[in-house]
C-alpha positions as CSV (number, residue, x, y, z in Angstrom):
1,M,-24.9,-17.7,87.3
2,K,-22.2,-15.3,88.6
3,A,-19.3,-16.1,86.7
4,L,-18.3,-15.7,82.7
5,S,-19.1,-18.9,81.3
6,L,-17.8,-19.9,77.7
7,Q,-19.6,-22.6,76.0
8,V,-18.1,-23.9,72.2
9,T,-19.3,-25.3,69.6
10,Y,-17.1,-27.7,67.5
11,R,-17.6,-29.6,64.1
12,K,-15.1,-31.2,62.8
13,G,-12.5,-29.8,65.4
14,K,-13.4,-26.7,64.5
15,P,-15.0,-24.0,67.0
16,I,-17.5,-23.1,64.6
17,A,-19.5,-20.5,66.8
18,A,-19.6,-19.9,70.8
19,Y,-21.6,-18.1,73.5
20,L,-19.8,-16.2,76.3
21,Y,-22.8,-16.4,79.1
22,L,-22.2,-12.9,81.3
23,P,-23.3,-12.9,84.6
24,R,-27.2,-13.0,85.1
25,Q,-30.4,-13.6,87.0
26,P,-32.1,-16.9,87.2
27,G,-34.7,-16.3,84.4
28,D,-33.0,-13.9,82.3
29,K,-33.4,-14.1,78.5
30,A,-32.5,-12.2,75.8
31,D,-35.1,-9.6,74.9
32,S,-32.7,-7.7,72.5
33,T,-29.6,-8.1,70.4
34,K,-27.3,-5.9,69.1
35,E,-23.9,-6.3,67.1
36,P,-21.4,-4.0,68.2
37,V,-18.9,-5.7,66.4
38,E,-19.3,-8.1,63.1
39,G,-19.6,-11.7,64.3
40,L,-20.1,-10.2,67.7
41,L,-24.0,-10.3,69.3
42,V,-24.6,-9.0,72.6
43,D,-27.7,-10.0,74.2
44,Y,-29.7,-7.7,77.0
45,A,-32.2,-9.0,79.1
46,G,-35.7,-6.9,79.7
47,D,-34.4,-4.3,81.7
48,G,-31.2,-3.7,79.4
49,R,-28.5,-5.7,81.2
50,P,-26.1,-7.5,79.0
51,I,-26.2,-11.4,79.5
52,G,-24.4,-13.1,76.7
53,I,-22.4,-12.3,74.0
54,E,-22.9,-15.0,70.6
55,I,-19.4,-15.5,69.0
56,R,-20.8,-16.3,64.9
57,S,-17.5,-17.3,64.1
58,P,-14.7,-17.7,66.7
59,G,-11.3,-17.9,63.8
60,Y,-12.2,-14.5,62.5
61,V,-13.0,-12.4,65.8
62,S,-9.8,-12.1,68.1
63,I,-9.7,-11.9,71.4
64,E,-9.2,-8.4,71.6
65,Q,-12.4,-7.5,70.0
66,I,-14.0,-9.7,72.8
67,N,-12.5,-7.8,75.3
68,Q,-12.9,-4.3,74.2
69,V,-16.8,-5.3,74.1
70,L,-16.6,-6.0,77.5
71,D,-14.9,-3.4,78.1
72,D,-17.7,-1.3,76.8
73,L,-20.2,-3.1,78.6
74,G,-18.5,-2.8,82.0
75,I,-17.8,-6.4,82.8
76,G,-13.9,-5.5,81.9
77,R,-11.9,-8.3,80.4
78,I,-11.1,-11.6,80.5
79,P,-7.9,-13.3,80.5
80,A,-6.9,-14.5,77.1
81,E,-6.4,-18.1,78.5
82,E,-10.0,-18.1,79.6
83,L,-10.5,-17.5,75.8
84,G,-8.6,-20.3,74.8
85,P,-11.1,-23.2,73.7
86,L,-11.4,-20.7,70.8
87,R,-8.4,-21.0,69.0
88,A,-7.9,-24.9,69.7
89,A,-7.7,-27.3,67.0
């Protein structure tokens, strides 16, 4: 996967969790996880590359916090409209 991809899990029309897939190679699996910001967990492949961000409470984590983590990882910010599903319903 070369692009970012967002998967959101809903319950009764409200987002309860989400996962932001980061660019990864086929077969990549999470080897370790770190929590740079409360509510955001970054998964790392065995070679230390970040491969995904778990968003544990989409309603309590801001888009700015997500973009700051992406900046810190060297991935760069994504437009707020790409994260719009986190604010749906």
